[in-house]
C-alpha positions in Angstrom: 3.1 15.6 29.8 5.8 13.6 31.3 8.7 11.9 29.4 7.2 8.5 30.1 3.8 9.5 28.7 5.6 10.9 25.6 7.6 7.7 25.2 4.4 5.6 25.5 2.7 7.7 22.9 5.6 7.4 20.4 5.8 3.7 21.0 2.1 3.3 20.3 2.4 5.4 17.1 5.3 3.4 15.8 3.5 0.1 16.6 0.4 1.3 14.8 2.4 2.4 11.7 4.2 -0.9 11.6 0.9 -2.7 11.7 -0.4 -0.6 8.8 2.8 -1.4 6.8 2.1 -5.1 7.4 -1.4 -4.6 6.0 0.1 -2.9 2.9 2.2 -6.0 2.3 -1.0 -8.0 1.9 -2.1 -5.6 -0.8 1.2 -5.8 -2.5 0.8 -9.6 -2.6 -2.7 -9.2 -4.0 -1.3 -7.1 -6.8 1.4 -9.6 -7.6 -1.1 -12.5 -7.6 -3.4 -10.5 -9.9 -0.6 -9.8 -12.3 0.4 -13.5 -12.3 -3.2 -14.6 -13.0 -3.3 -12.0 -15.9 -0.1 -13.5 -17.4 -1.4 -17.0 -17.2 -4.8 -16.1 -18.7 -3.2 -14.2 -21.6 -0.7 -17.0 -22.2 -3.3 -19.9 -22.2 -6.0 -18.1 -24.0 -4.1 -16.0 -26.5 -6.4 -17.3 -29.4 -9.6 -15.9 -27.7 -9.5 -12.1 -28.0 -11.7 -11.3 -25.0 -9.8 -13.6 -22.6 -6.5 -12.3 -24.0 -7.6 -8.7 -23.3 -8.9 -9.7 -19.8 -5.5 -11.3 -19.1 -3.6 -8.2 -20.2 -5.9 -6.0 -18.2 -5.4 -8.0 -15.1 -1.7 -7.9 -15.6 -1.7 -4.1 -15.9 -4.0 -3.7 -13.0 -1.9 -6.0 -10.8 1.3 -4.2 -11.8 -0.2 -0.8 -11.0 -1.4 -2.1 -7.6 2.0 -3.5 -6.8 3.8 -0.4 -7.8 1.4 1.9 -5.9 1.4 0.0 -2.7 5.1 -0.5 -2.8 5.6 3.2 -3.1 3.2 3.8 -0.2 5.1 1.3 1.9 8.4 3.0 1.2 6.9 6.3 2.2 5.5 4.7 5.4 8.9 3.4 6.3 10.3 6.8 5.9 7.6 8.2 8.1 8.4 5.7 10.8 12.0 6.7 10.7 11.0 10.4 10.9 8.8 9.7 14.0 11.7 7.8 15.7 14.2 10.6 14.9 11.7 13.2 16.2 11.4 11.2 19.4 15.2 11.0 19.8 15.5 14.8 19.3 12.9 15.5 21.9 14.4 13.2 24.4 17.9 14.7 23.9 16.3 18.2 24.3 14.5 17.4 27.5 17.6 15.6 29.0 19.7 18.7 28.1 17.1 21.0 29.7 17.0 18.9 32.9 20.8 18.8 33.1 21.0 22.6 32.7 18.4 23.1 35.5 20.0 20.7 37.9 23.6 21.4 37.1 24.4 17.8 36.2 26.8 17.1 33.4 25.0 15.1 30.6 26.2 11.7 29.7 27.5 11.5 26.2 26.7 8.3 24.2 
């Protein structure tokens, strides 16, 4: 595997994970909207027991969806950072190895 192939593979992985994080944001929005609908239903129909329970249930379900997908998004962002850090470490290692083999002094950034 060449460095260019490795770079391409890491770029594809990061792009895919960013796409999945974007999809998660839609689920977070769905949870927020569900909570909002639950609040409105429970406020408008507080005299009707069944609709009030439905509103409270929607609020709780939406809040749990929002919290869960927000946590998953946070972990996904940490995962992207870990992939980028791993890529940086591998590139530095390979550059160091090449410099040792060729006798060239490595450039310090």
